[in-house]
N, C-alpha and C positions, 0 to 999 in steps of 0.2 A: 351483696349482691353473686349469687351463683352463676358463675361463668357456664355458656348454654356447651350440652355433648354435642362431640365429634360424630358424625353421621358415618355408616359405612363409605357412602360417595367418597368424603374426605379422607378415611384412614385407606380408600383402596387406592387413591391418587397419588401415593409417596411413593419412594424412591423402589420398593419392590412389586408394582404394579405388571410393569415386564414379566418380570420374574414369572407374576403369579398364571399373566397368561400362556406364558411358553409354557406351563406345568397343566393348563387346562389344557392346550391344545396336544401335546404330549399325549395326556389321557385320553383325550378322544380318539386320536390314532388309533392307540392300542385298543380302544371299545370295538371300531371301526376293524380290528383286524382280526379281533379273536369271532367276531360276526358271523366276517367271512371264512373261518377255517372253520364256526359249528357249522354254518351252511352248508360247506364242501361235506362233512362229516356226514351230517344228517342225511345229505344227497346221496352218500355212499351208501347207507342202513338202507335206507327206506328202498335204494337198487333191489339189495340183498335179500331186504325183506320180501320184494313184491318176487323173485326169483325163487326162490323158495317155499313162498307162496303158493304161488302158482304150478309149482315141481309137487310138492307133497300135498294130497286133497286131504281133509280134514273127515277126524273119525265116523263113522256113521254109526246110530244110535237107534235104539226101537223104539217102539210107543213109552216103554215101559222104564225108558233112562238106562237101558245095556246094553252092550254092543253086538251088532247085530253077525250072525256068522254067513261069512259070505261063501256061495254057494262054490263048489269042481270048479261049474264054468268061468265066475266069475275070478277065481285064484287063476286058470291058463291064463285066461284071458287079460291079467296083469303081469302074467310074466310074459306074453310076447310080446305087449307094448314095452317092458323093461324100463330101465331109470330114465327120468327126465330127459339128466344133462346128458346121459349115453344116446338116447332118440333126437337131440336139438344140441349135438356140440358143434355145427357154426354159431348157433345165438348166443351158447355157450364163449366162446372164443370172441366175437364180438363184444362182448358185455366185462371178457377180464382186460380185453385193449384197451378200456373206454377208462375204466379204473385207474388201470399200472399210467396209461395217458396224463389224468387227471393227477394222481400223485406226484408222478417224476415233474408235470410242469408246476407243481408250487414248490417243489426241493430245489429245484434246478435253475427256478425262473429269474433269482434273485444272481443266480454266479453266470449270466450272460457278458454285463457291461463287463465283470474286471476280464473272463476269456476275449471279448473284443477287444481291451486295450493293450491286453496282454499281447495278442497276433497286430497289435498294429504297433506295438513296440519295437518287437521281435523282428516287425518287416522295417522299420525305420532304422535299427543297429546295423542290420544285412545291407540295409543299400548303403549307409555310411562306408563300412566296411570296405564293400567294393567302390567306392568313390574314393577311398582315398589310394586300395590298393592300385587302381586307376592310373592314376595321379600321379603314383611312385614308379611306375613302370614308364608311361611317358615321362617323365622326367627324367628316368633313367637312360631312355634312349633317346631325349638331347640332346647329352654330353656327348662329348665327342670320345672316340675308343684311345685317344694320347693320352686326355684327359682320366682317365678311369687307368688307364697303366699307368701313369704318376702316382694314383693315389694310392694302386696296389703297393709301387715301391718305397712310398712313405710309410704306411702299416710297418711293410719290415723293418726300417731304418728305426720306425718308432720303438719296437720291438729291443734295440742295441742302447737302447735309455739316451738317443741324441738332443738336441733342442729343437725345437722351431726352426730357426733361425739356418742351423747345422742340418738339418735335414734339404732345407731350399737349396744352399750352396750344391748339397751333393746331388740333388735332383739337376740341374741345370752346368756344372761343371762339365765340362769335356772329356773329364776323365770318368765321370761317374752316368750318370742316366741319360744327358742329356739332350735334356727333356726342354720344349721353348719357357718362357719365364711363367708364362698365364699359365698353360697344363701344371703348370711347380707353384704357381701360386694357392690354385685349386686344391691341390694334393694337399699341401699343410693348414689348406682353411677347414678342409673338409675328414681330415683322418681323425679318428676318436682316439684320444691319449690325453693320460694327464698333462700337462707341463712340470707342474709341480713335481708332481713320483720321481720324473727323469732325473729330474733334478736331484733331488735324495741320492736318486741312485748314483748317479757318478759321485756324487762326493762322496758315498762310502765307501765308491773305490779308491778316491782319494787319499781317505783316510786310512783305509789298508797299505798304501804308501811312504804310511807317520807324515803327511802332510798337517801344518796346523791350520786349524778355521779359518784364518786370514787367505792362507797361500791359495785351502780349497776354495775361498769366494773368488777371487781373482783368477783361478784356473775356469771356474763355473763362466762369467764373466767374459774371458778372453777372445779377443777374435779371432784369436788363434788355438785356444783354447775349446771349451761348451759352446759359446758362444748362447747362454742362456739370459733371462732379461736379470734386473737387480733383484728384482718380487723373487720371482724363481729361485736365486740364488740364495738369497734372507732366508726363507720356506728352507730350503737345504740345511743351510748352517743350523737352526734355531731345532732342528728334527733329529740332528745327528743324536746316536746314543755316543754316551761319554765317558 
């Protein structure tokens, strides 16, 4: 017994049904867009056709089919009247503006959402930058003057390849900065410096004095020496030139 043939409906219910519907939808949208563009062009052509048809009168024929000869009076009258566009400048200008408006609306209509989105993005970014600058200014104004002075001194000591603890001791020492402990702590916590790089620079100075790597490590971590941390001293020894 022969199996029944599959109907078109059963074939359409397969996994490609949704893709077919999507293609049909896109095709319908393209057809609608083409119709709108064609109607717009037809309107423009009809407008120009009506203007030229009204401005340029049809030729006159005699009864025998040949052109009539205009009389001298008709020629003078036509010269006085002049061109239709010259006599109706106002209407001509209005028609040109309407056509330009229709064309520009079709070309620039799709770009309006993008321009609005760009404007909103720019405004949001500017507002964020202003808020960040305002917060930074407010935070700086809330820091005591002594703290800022201690931070400036810490930056100077950092350029001398000193360690974090060494800078702190120098800031609070009565023979040094004589800052309060709070101000000195704020300074060493906020100074922008790479402590590993300072330890390496100090180690290179000791190396030029013909010190061994072990002696350099001890000098870097000594409380009477560099006062660097163990990890900072290890980094310096590992990166010394051989």
